[in-house]
C-alpha positions as CSV (number, residue, x, y, z in Angstrom):
1,X,0.2,0.1,-0.3
2,X,3.3,2.6,0.4
3,X,4.1,1.9,-2.9
4,X,1.0,2.6,-4.1
5,X,0.7,6.0,-3.2
6,X,4.3,6.7,-3.2
7,X,3.5,6.2,-7.1
8,X,0.7,8.1,-7.4
9,X,2.4,11.0,-5.9
10,X,5.3,10.8,-8.3
11,X,4.1,10.0,-10.9
12,X,1.0,12.9,-10.1
13,X,3.5,15.4,-9.2
14,X,5.8,15.9,-13.1
15,X,3.5,17.8,-14.9
16,X,4.4,20.5,-16.1
17,X,2.2,23.5,-17.0
18,X,1.8,23.8,-21.0
19,X,2.1,28.2,-20.2
20,X,4.5,29.8,-17.9
21,X,4.3,33.3,-18.0
22,X,6.7,36.4,-16.1
23,X,7.7,39.8,-17.0
24,X,11.5,41.8,-15.6
25,X,13.4,44.7,-16.6
26,X,15.6,46.1,-18.8
27,X,18.3,47.8,-16.9
28,X,22.6,47.7,-16.7
29,X,22.3,45.2,-13.7
30,X,20.7,41.9,-16.3
31,X,23.8,42.8,-19.0
32,X,26.8,40.8,-18.6
33,X,29.5,43.2,-19.9
34,X,29.0,44.6,-16.6
35,X,28.7,41.4,-14.1
36,X,32.5,40.9,-15.7
37,X,33.9,44.5,-16.1
38,X,34.0,44.5,-19.5
39,X,34.0,47.4,-21.8
40,X,30.5,47.9,-23.5
41,X,28.8,50.9,-25.0
42,X,25.3,49.9,-24.1
43,X,26.6,49.9,-20.4
44,X,27.2,54.0,-20.8
45,X,23.3,54.3,-22.3
46,X,21.9,51.4,-21.2
47,X,18.1,49.7,-22.2
48,X,15.1,51.3,-20.4
49,X,11.8,48.9,-20.5
50,X,10.2,46.0,-19.4
51,X,9.4,42.4,-21.1
52,X,7.2,39.5,-21.1
53,X,8.1,36.3,-21.3
54,X,5.7,33.7,-23.0
55,X,6.8,30.1,-22.3
56,X,4.9,27.3,-23.9
57,X,5.6,23.7,-23.8
58,X,2.7,21.3,-24.8
59,X,2.2,17.3,-25.5
60,X,2.7,15.6,-28.3
61,X,-1.4,15.4,-28.5
62,X,-1.8,19.4,-29.2
63,X,-0.4,18.5,-32.6
64,X,-3.6,17.2,-33.6
65,X,-5.2,20.9,-33.6
66,X,-4.6,22.3,-37.6
67,X,-4.9,26.2,-35.4
68,X,-2.5,27.0,-32.4
69,X,-2.3,30.6,-30.8
70,X,-1.2,32.5,-28.1
71,X,-4.0,35.2,-27.7
72,X,-2.0,37.6,-25.5
73,X,-3.7,40.8,-23.6
74,X,-1.2,43.4,-21.9
75,X,-2.5,46.3,-19.6
76,X,-0.3,49.0,-18.6
77,X,0.1,51.7,-15.8
78,X,-1.6,53.6,-17.6
79,X,-4.7,51.4,-18.4
80,X,-4.6,51.0,-22.2
81,X,-4.3,48.1,-23.2
82,X,-2.8,46.1,-26.2
83,X,-3.6,42.8,-27.4
84,X,-1.2,40.4,-29.2
85,X,-1.4,37.1,-31.3
86,X,1.2,34.6,-31.8
87,X,0.8,31.0,-33.8
88,X,1.9,28.6,-32.2
89,X,3.9,26.9,-35.3
90,X,6.1,24.3,-32.4
91,X,4.8,22.3,-29.4
92,X,7.7,24.2,-27.2
93,X,9.0,27.9,-27.6
94,X,9.5,31.3,-26.5
95,X,7.4,34.9,-27.4
96,X,9.2,37.6,-25.2
97,X,7.0,41.5,-26.0
98,X,9.2,44.1,-25.2
99,X,8.3,47.4,-24.1
100,X,11.2,50.2,-24.0
101,X,12.5,53.7,-24.1
102,X,9.6,56.8,-24.6
103,X,6.4,54.0,-24.7
104,X,7.9,52.3,-21.6
105,X,7.6,56.0,-19.6
106,X,4.6,56.8,-21.5
107,X,2.5,53.7,-20.4
108,X,4.4,53.4,-17.1
109,X,5.0,50.5,-17.4
110,X,3.5,46.8,-17.9
111,X,0.8,46.5,-15.2
112,X,-1.5,43.1,-14.9
113,X,-1.3,40.1,-18.5
114,X,-3.3,37.4,-19.1
115,X,-2.3,34.7,-21.6
116,X,-5.0,32.3,-23.3
117,X,-3.6,29.3,-25.8
118,X,-6.1,28.9,-28.3
119,X,-6.7,25.9,-30.2
120,X,-8.7,25.7,-33.4
121,X,-10.5,28.8,-31.5
122,X,-11.1,27.2,-28.1
123,X,-9.3,28.5,-25.9
124,X,-7.4,25.3,-24.0
125,X,-5.0,26.9,-21.5
126,X,-5.1,30.0,-19.7
127,X,-2.6,32.4,-17.6
128,X,-3.3,35.3,-16.1
129,X,-1.1,37.7,-14.0
130,X,-2.8,37.7,-9.7
131,X,-3.7,41.4,-10.5
132,X,-5.9,40.8,-14.0
133,X,-9.2,41.5,-13.8
134,X,-11.3,42.5,-16.8
135,X,-12.1,45.9,-16.7
136,X,-15.7,47.0,-16.8
137,X,-16.5,50.0,-19.6
138,X,-18.2,52.9,-18.7
139,X,-19.7,54.6,-21.1
140,X,-19.2,58.4,-22.3
141,X,-21.5,60.6,-21.0
142,X,-23.5,61.9,-23.9
143,X,-23.8,65.2,-24.0
144,X,-27.3,65.4,-25.7
145,X,-28.8,64.0,-22.7
146,X,-27.6,66.8,-20.4
């Protein structure tokens, strides 16, 4: 009986999520030349920004879908939002969205995000940031009603 319980735990705990998403910041401390103290013009003029990394690793059963894609919704600190689509041609890979420079400053960085894995127009998996909530759009005031 203890062997059965051990095998049950071992076999169910090794499954990897098909999607993994996180953000990180672009800064000079992340440059290899910063860490090994070698000359690099990027140290004097470092990139300022943030990036969203979407990593997928799918089982072979996902190859049965004729169309696999990611729907990536990103909401920024200024409350604007953008949606990107990425068609998946391989069962594993990485998609990177970069927000940098003046656009990073204007949009106030990446605030939250949601990524859907879609197969043949059906949502198969969702990964969302802890702060993600659907926006409630309130219509603009109609000047005729005032």
